[in-house]
C-alpha positions, 0 to 999 in steps of 0.5 A: 493901042493896047500892046498884044501880049502872047499867052505863056501857055501854047497848044503844047502846054494845054495838050500836056495839061489835058493829058495829065488831067485825063490820066489823073481822072482815069487813075481815080476811076480805076482806084474806085473799081472793085475788087480792091485787090485787083490789077486796076486798083493796085497797079494801074491806078497808082501808075496813072496818078503818079504819071499825071501828078509827077510827070505830065502836069509839071511838064505842062507847066515847064515846057516852052517852045523855042524861039527862032533865035534859040533854034538858030543858036542850036543850028549854027552855034555861038560863032555862026558856023554850022555844027 
């Protein structure tokens, strides 16, 4: 039988990627709204675009869930005693 392989992206990754994409789309929409000297195009749009491209999308790619082993290591430490 074929071995079951887990997908590298979890629900958390897809949620962050969707939030990043939504931030980027809303940023471009705000950038397009006149007047060009308004709050939306000069302040809000660049903040949304930077947040989408530089924060949310990289977080979606790099975030990973902890395995059971990693959680136990953080709880008990390397020597097996609780912290």
